[in-house]
N, C-alpha and C positions, 0 to 999 in steps of 0.2 A: 504493500500500500504506500509506503514511504517513497519508494523509487518510482511508483506510478505517478505520484503527485508531481515530482520533479520532471518526469518524462513528458507529462502533459504540458508543463511550462515550456519545456524545450521545443515541443511541437509548435506552440504558439509563436516562438521566435522564428522557426523555419518558415511558417506561413507568412510572417512579415517580410522575410527575405525574398519571397517569390513575387512580390509586387514590383513592377518596373521602377527603377530609380532614375531620377533626373537631377542634374546639378548645373549650376551656372559656372562660368569660367572665372568670373571676377569675385574675389572674396572681400567682404567688408569687415574691417577690424575695429574693435572698440576696446581701448585700454582703460584700466582703472587701477586704483590703489588707495591705501590709507595707512596712516601711522597712528598707533594707539599707545598712550602712556598710562600706566597704573600708579596712582599715588595714594597708598592706603596705610593705615596703622592696623596691625593684627594683635589682638589680645587672646592668647591661647591659654586655656585652663585644662590641663590633663587631669583625668580622674585620679585623685589621690596624690597628685604631684604638685610642684610649684609652678605658678603661672609665669608667662613670658610675654613681653610686648616688643614687637619689631616693626620697623618701617619698611614698606615696600615702595620703591621709587625706581621703576624700570620700564623698558619697552615691553609691551605685551607680545607674547609669542604668536598671536593671531593677527598681527599687522601683516599686510599682504600687498602683492601686486599681481595683476593678472590681465587677461583679455578674453573677450568673447568674439567669435568669428562666425560669419554666415556667408555661404556661397550657394544661393538657390535653395535646394532641398537639403544641402549638406551644411552642418554647423559644427560648433565645438567650442572649446575654451580650455584655459589653463590658469592655475593660480599657485603662486609661491608665497610661503610665509618666511619668517625670520630663520636664520641659520640654514638657508637654502633648503627649506622644507617644502617638498612638493605636496601641496594640499589637494589640488584637482588637476586632472588632465583627461579630456574625454572628447569624443566625436559623436555627432548625432545625425540621423537621417530621418527626414520627414517624408513619409511615404503616402501622405494624403489622409488616410484614415487614422493615423497615429504617428508615433515616432519611435525610433530605436536608438538607444544610447550604448556606446561601447567605451569603457575606460573607468577612471576613478573619480567618484564624486559622492554626494550624500546618498543614502539608501532610503527605500520607502518607509522604513521604520523610524527614521529621524523626524521628530515632530517638535518644533520649537515654539513653546507657548510663553516662555519667560525672556525678559530683557535684562536679567541680572548681569552686571558687568564685572563683579569681582572674579579673580582667578581667570583672567583672559576671557571675559564674557562667558562665564560658565553656564549661565542660563538654567540653573538648577540641575545641570547634568551630574549624575551620581546621586541626586536627591529627589528622584521622581520623574525626570524628563526621559522620554523614550528616545534613546540615542545609541547607535552602534558605530558611528563614525563615517568617514569618507573612504570608501573601499572599492577595489576593483570589481567590476560587475558588467553584465549585459542586461539592460533594462528595456522593457517594452512598455510604452505608455499609450493607452487607447481609451478615449472618452472618460478620463478621470481615473482609470484603473492603471496602477503601476504594478508591474510584475518583474522581479529581478532575480537573476541567478548570480550569486555573489561568492567571492573567495571565502572558503570555510574558515571559521574561527575555532581552531583546535586548542583552546585554552587548556593549559595543563590542569589536571584534576588532582585534588589533594587526597592522599591516602587516608582512609579512616584509621582510627586508633585501635581497631580490633586486631586480634592476633592473626598472623599469616600462617596458620597451621597447615594449609594445603598448598603452599606456594614455596617449595623448597628452593627454587631457583631465584626467588626474590631476595635481594640483598639489602635494598634500601629500607630504612626504618620508617615506621608510620609517621606521618606528618610531613614527609618530603613529597616530591611530585613525580609522576610517571614521565618516562622519557619518550615513549613511542605512542603515536596515534595513527590509525589508518582511515583515510577518507576515500569515498567512492562517489560522492555526490556534492554539488555545490550547495551553499546555503540558499534557501528560498525565502524571499520577503515580498509581501504584497501590501498594497494600500489602495483604498478607493475613496475618492473625495465626493461628497454629496453637497452641492451648493444650494443654499437656502437664502436666496437674495444676497445680501451683503454678508451673511453668516455662512458657515460651513461646518460639516462634521466629516472627519477623516477616519475611516475604519482601518485598523492596523493589524497585521499578522506576520508571523515568522516561524520557520521550521528549519531544523538542522539535525543531522545524524552523523555520527562517526564512531569508530570502534577504538576502544582502549585496550592495548595489548599488555597483559599482565601474566608473567610467568608462562608464556606460550599460549595463553587463553585470550579470547577476544570478548570484551564486554561492550554492548551497544549502548552508547550514550545519546539520548534524544533530548532535544530542546524544542519547546513550543511556547510561543507568546501570542497574546491577543489583547486588543484594547481599542481605544479611540482617542482622537484629539478634537477639540472644538474651539472655534473662534466666533464670537458674537459681539458686534458693535452695537452700541445704543447711543446714537447721537455722538456727542464728544467723548463718551465713555465706552469701555469695552471689557469683555470678559474672555479670558483664554484659559484652557485647561486641558489635561490629558489624564488617562487612566490606562494602566498596563498591568497584566497579570500573566502568570505562566510558570512553567517548571524549567529549571536549569537555564534561566535567562542570562546569567553571567557567562555560561559556556557559549551561548549564541552571540554574546558580545554587548548586551545591554549594560551601560555604565552603572555601577553601583549595585547591580543585581547579584544574587547568590549563585554559587556553582555547586555541582554535584560533588559528593565524596565517594570513595570507592575502596573496597577491600579486594582481596584476591578473587572473590567469588561473586560480588554483587555491586551494583551502583545504587547509591542512596540519593534520590532526587532532592532538589531544593526548590521550594515554592517562593515566589516573589509577588508582592503587591506594591505598585508604585503609582503615585498621582501628584498632580500639580494643580494649583489654582492661582490665577493672576487677575488683578483688577487694575485698570488704567483710566486716566482722565486727561484729555488735552485741554488745558486752560486757554491757550492761545497758540499762535504760530511760534512763539518764543519759548514756551515752557509747557511741559507735560509731567505727569506723576504716575508712578506705578508701585503697587504692593504685590508681593508674591510669596507663595508658600509651597514647599515640596516635601514629600514624605516617601520613604522606601522602607520596606521590611522584608526580611528573608528568614526562612525557617526550613530546616531539614524535614523531609517527609517521613518522620518516625515519631513514635509516641514519646512525649517528654522532652523533645528537642528544644533548646533555647532559641528564642527569636532575637535577631539583631535588627535594630531600627536606627534610622537617621532622619533628621529634619533640617530644613533650611528656611530662613525667613529673610526678607529684605524690604526696604523702602527706598525709593530713589526719585530724583527729579532729572529730567532731560532738558538742559538749557541750551538753546541754539544761539550761538554768539554771532555767527555769520554763515553764509551759504557754505555748507560742507564742513563747518567747524562747530563742534558742540562739546559740552562738558556734562558729565553725569555724576553728581554727588550721590553717594549711596551708603547706607548703614545696614548691617545685617548680622546674622548668626548662622554658623554651621554647627549642628549639635549631633555628634556621633554618640549615641546613648552608651553610658558606662565606659566611654573611652576618653573623649575630650570635647570641649566646646571652644569654638573660635568666634569671638565677636570682632567685627571689623567696622571701620568707617574711613571714608576718604572719597576719592573721585577718579573717574576715568576721563582722559582727554583724548579727543579724536579729531583728526583732519582728513577728510576724503579728498583725493585729487585724481 
């Protein structure tokens, strides 16, 4: 059944390729870039430890330069970040009824509801936002439906603390990670956007499977996530939010989500629930305000397993100084339950060029 799902997705791509392609000879290039500075104070309070306050005054790692290109039905783009970091590079083909993308960019599961600027515009990533990153993929987009076959995420699985009584060839101690995984299928992600006037709902889903090799045995590790994102404007105000749930979401690549554990004989799945809620208000062309909250919780799917939780809160104002130049004062908190709390305040400075 798992391979059938991905096979059907592959067939959809083949059908797209059978449509005649047309392209223009002359390409139109549009370059862009921005520089972002983070100026924040962090007050870190570890659980049971001594607090520490530090200044962050640095270029943000997501400062970038890039370009979009279009040549008839063929298009594409690239984007570099700091430290010669390739963020995106992709090509697109518009075949009339939809488009096909080949390359590295955001995936269908990436849904940004938050404008939080701390930690390189983290946007509640790791604290409830549905985000797997910018990944190599082949993506089909037809009438609001995105279907992508993506580079698998074979995140190493943590060994369970149980005895390895039937794994004589296993030499690594519990708590370390496995060295070998076998993949035969790409990761599958889908999204479908339902437009409701100026509002929309986006349905999200993702599936991945790979085998974990333990002492000559293969254990199948499956990940499945599902949820939705919503954006709803109300005059000068708006609400944005998202909800995501599933098993082994961290293995699939969801930021902040839990991962499976394994012994020599079995996989122990991990359940994740994550959500965000954001309220904003545009007071004028010069200033707007936003409040945001994110929550994520993970729990092994066994009786009595402890639950790990994390929350994030923030309040900000976006102040437009000139065209392309704005400052975002922000105050907030990252609360990793029973681990540490980080309270921060400061501002992001950004100029688009």
